[in-house]
N, C-alpha and C positions, 0 to 999 in steps of 0.2 A: 791803938796799934795792935794790941794782942788779938782783938776781935778780927782785924783785917788779916792777920797772919792765919788765923783759924779758918776764915771763910775764903781766903784767896790763895796765898803763897803755899802754905803747907799742903792743903788738899791737891793743888795743882802739881806740886813736886812729887807727892805720893803717887798720883795717877800716872804721871810721866815716867816715874821710876819703874812702876809695874809694867806699863804698856811698852815703853821704848827701851829703858835700861835693861830690863829682864826679858819681857815678852819678845822683843825683836832681836836684841844683840847678844843674848846668852848663847844663841846658836853658833856665833863666832868662836866662843870659848869651847863649846862641846864638840865642834866639828873635828878637831884632831883626835879626840877620844873615840868618836864614832868611826872615824876612818881606820883607826888602829884596832878597835875592839869589836865593832859591829859589822865589819865588812863593807862599810860605805865607800864607794868609789868616788873619785873626783867628779865624774860625770853625774852620778846620782846626787852628790852634794850640791852641785849647781842647780839641779832640778828642785831640790828642797828650798834653796835660796830663792829661786824664781817663783815657786809657789807662794812663799811668804810675801814677795813683792807684788804679785798679782792680787793677792788678798788685800794688801795695803792700798793698791790702786783702786780696787773696787770700793773700799771703805771711803777713800778720799772722794771718789766720784759721787758716792751716795750723799756725803755731807755737802757737796757742791749743789746737787740737785735739790736737796731738802735743807733749807735753812733751819727748819724746826729741828731736824736731827742734829745739826751742827751746834745746837744750843740746848740739848736735851740731857737732863740729869739721869733720866732712866736709861738712855742709850749708853751713857758713860758707865753706869753701874753694870749694865748687861755686858758691855765690852770687857770690863775688869774681870767678871766671872768667867767669860769665855776664854780669856787669856790664861787664867789659872787652869781651867779644864784642858786646854790645848797643850800646855806644858806637861801636865800630869799624864796625858795620853801618850806622849813620846816614849817613855820607858816601858810601857806595857806590852810592846810588840816590836817585831823587826820587819813588819810588812810595810813595804814602800807606799802603797795606797793610803794607809792610815797615817803615816808620817806626812805625806803630801797634804792630806785633808787637815791635819792638825796645824801645820805651818800656814796653810791658807787662812784658816779661821783666826789664827793668831795675828796675821797681817791685817785682815779686815778689822778686827776688834781694836788693834793698835792704832789704826788710822782714825777711827771714830773717837776713841779716847783722846788722842792727840789733838784733834781739831776742837772738840768740846772743851778740853782743858785749856788750850791756848786762847781760844775765844773768851773764855771766862776770865782768865787772868788779865788779858789786854783790855777787857771792858771794865773790870773792877779795880785792878791795881796795876796799871801799865808801868808805873815807875818801879815796880818790884818784879817785872817780868823776868829779868835775868836770874833772880833767885829761884823762881818757879822752874825755869828751864834747867837749873842745876840739879833737879831731881833725876834727870836722865843720867847724869854723871854719877850720882849717888847709887842708882840702880846698877850701872855698869861696874862700879868699884865693888859694891857689895857682892854681886854675882861672881866677879873675878876672885874675891877673897874666899867665897864658898867653894869654888872649883879648886882652889889651891889647898883647901883643908880636907875635902872629901877624898876617899880612896882613888888614886890615879888609875887603878885598873877597873874601875866601875863607872862606865858612862851613864848607866841607869840612875845611880845615886846622884849624879850631877843634875839630871833632869828633875828628879824629885826635889832636890834642894832648891832648884830654880822655881818650881811651883810653890814651894813654901815661902820663898822670898817674895814672889809676886803677890801671894795672899796677904802678907804683912804690909807691903807697900800699898796694895789696893785698898786695904782697910782704911788707910789715911785718905786716899782719894775718893772714898765712898761719899764723903760729905761735901763734894764739890757742888756749888750752887750757881749754875749758869743763869745769865739774863737773856731775855728775849732779844732776837736779832733786831738791829736798827735797819730800817728799810732805806735803801739808797736807790734813787731813780737811775734809769739807763743813761739819761742825758747827763746827770751828775757824774756818773762813772766815766763817760766819754770825755768830759771836760777835764776831770782831775787826773785820770790815769794816763792815757796816751802812750807815747813811745817809751817813757821811762818804765812803765809797768811791763811792757812787752820785753824790753831788755832785761829787766829784773827776772821775769819769768824764764827767759832763755838761760840766764846765768844760774838760776836756782835749779833748773832742769839738768843742766850740765853738771852741777854740783851733785845732784842725785846720782848721775852716772858714775862720776869719779869717786865720790866718797864711799859709795856702797861697795865698790871693788875693794878698796882698802879696808872698809869695815868688815867685809866678809872674809878676806884672805890674809889680813895682817898677822893674826896669831899663827896661822898655819905657815906663813912665810918666815916668821921669826923662828918657829919651831924647827924648820928645815935646817937652819944653820946653828941653832942653839938648843940642844936637847934638854930634857928635863922640864922644869916648871917655868922656863924663861918666857915661853909663849903666853901663858896665863899672866905672868908677871908684867909683860908688856901691856896687856889689856888692863891690868890693874892701874898701871901708870896712865893709860888713856882715861879711865874712869875718874881717877883722882884729879886729873887736869881739867876734866869737864866741869866738876862741881862749882868752882868759882868763876869759870871762864865766861859763862853766859852773862852773869852780872857785870863782869868787867867790860865785855864787849858792848853791853847795853849802855853802860856809863860812857864809854868812849864814843859810841854812836850819838848819844845825846849831846856830847861836847863838840865833836869834830864833824858830825854828819854821818848818817848811816851808810850812804853809798861809799863814802871814802873808807870807812872802817870795814865794810863788806869786802872791798877790793883788797885791803891789807890782810884780812883774815884768810881769804881764799889763796892769796899768794903764799902766806906762811903755811897753810895747809898743804899746798902743792910741794913746798920744800920739805915738809915733814914726811910726806909719803915717799918722796924721793930718798930721804935718809933711811927710811925703814926698809927699803929694798937693797941696801948696800951690802948686807950680810954680816957686818960686825955688830956685836952686842951693844957697844956704846952708841953707834949710829942708830940702831933699831930703837933703843930706849929714847934717844933724843927725838927721833921721828914720831914715836908713840906719844911723847909729851906734846909736840906741836900739833899732831892730829887731834888729840883730845882737847887741847886748848882752843881749837878753832871750829870743829865741825858743828857743835851746838851753838857756838857764837854766830856762825853763818846763818843758822836757822832763826836765831833770835833777831838778828839784824834784818834778814830778808822779810820775815812776816811782819815785823814792825813797820818797815818801809812800805810794804804792800798796803797795809791798813792806813798808813799816813797818806797815801795817794788817793784814798777814798774809793778804791775799787770794791764793788760788792762781792762778798764771799772771797775776799783776797786770800785769807788763810787757806781755805779749802782749795782754791784754784792753784795756788803755789804748791800745795801738797800733792795735787794731781800731777803737776809737772815733775815734781820730785819723785813721785811714784813711778811715772813712766821711765824716768832716768834710771831708777833702781832696777826695773825689769830689764832694761837694755844693757846695763853694766855687766852683770854676770854672763849674759849671752854673748856680749862682745868679746870678752876675754876667755871664754870657755875653751876655744882651741889652743890658747896659750898655756893652760894650766897642766897639760899632760907632762911637761918636763919640769914642773915646779911653779911657784907662784910669783917669782921675781918679775917676770915679763908683764904679768897682770898689773903689778904695782907701778911699773914704768908707764903703762897706758893710763892708769889712774892719775898719775902725776901730770901728764900732758893734758888730760881732759879738764882737771881742776884749774890748770893754768889758763885754759881758754875761758873757763867760767870767770876767772879773775879779770880777764880782758873785757868780758861783757859787763861785769860790775863796774869796771873803770869807765865804760861808756856811759853808764847811768850817772856816775859821779861827774863826768865832764858836762853832761847835759844839765845836771843840777847846778853847776857852777856858772853856767852862762847866764847873762842877764835875762830875766824872765818877765820883764814888764808887760810884754804883749800877752804872754800866757796868763799872767795874773789878772791883767785888765779884763780879759774875757770872762774870767771867773767871778770877779767882784766889782763889776761896773756899778752896782748899786750900793757898795759899801762906802761909808764915810771914813776917810782917813787918808794917809799918805803912804807911799812906798819908800822904804828905806832899806839899805843893806846893813843889817846889824852885825855882820861878821861872824854869825853863828850858824844861821840856817842855810848858808851857801847861795843866797840870792835875795831878792827883794821880798819883804814881808810887809803886811799892813800894820800901821801903827796909828792909834787914835790921835787926832789932832788935839792941841791943848784946850780948845774951847768946847770939847765934848764932855 
């Protein structure tokens, strides 16, 4: 067990903490500091966010095109180094082109590290996937704690602290050992995936739109109504809620079905974002708690379901859709942020609600009798179809004489 933790869960958690918890989401924390101290306008802040999302999309596309890249230890290590360098570059200047380049590099590297790390974990220790995803929450919580203790009048120190934290987290992820990709034929993909994967893709893409609006502007929205350290405090709540959430949702998904739990998680997330934009501190903290308790859980359930459907490069494909959504999100709400961030969070709530409806459609399809669907897949398999009450439909069971 200890060897598995060393080669699977801990390296994955460390890599995801560096790439996602710090490399991507620390900008959410430092955004209010840069707005107040570095002269960053809301418009420019949106451009920086978009640059990161464009880089993330490029990295996701690269791992989709190259299965070798999506399972490369060297690519993961290079990405971890690039993340640290990009974070360290931010406080060295106030030139917008340098900031844009740094956030683009961070986005590209984060996507590569994410896909490699998740593929490794789901191939080596799928039953422990939730704990590996918890690394994202650990990175978010640790970065929030750092920002709370660094001087509040020094945005540069916050970036340096983030670079140091990414270095420590990345050192754990350095020992990630991916496996070679399993080859899946086009015909197999067509038979197994079908409409369920398409609906899952739509749901996860919409989640990318809705969650990134909240992920980018939640701290700033809370800070508008609650001065002082409450914004960073809300983000700390998000991070702490993330840590156990992925494991919890993975366990619930295994017990009740991933489409069902994905629907529930998205509905709760929409409610959490809606609470966060109410303006009162109790509502904001409750919203932050629900947001943190669901957004990595959604990723855990979605990528696991995608791989279960047998679609080739499922993790990379879903990450591409997620990335497109993340680019569209800030652009969609940019005109609404001139008078504050509350309207942006309202839009986020609506979009995540639609994502929940798409996930519910996946759930409904999965609960329908699938004898015709299964028969086409396993006409040569010996056994019988039974509904075991767990998998949401007929499954193949070996007959007693086999």
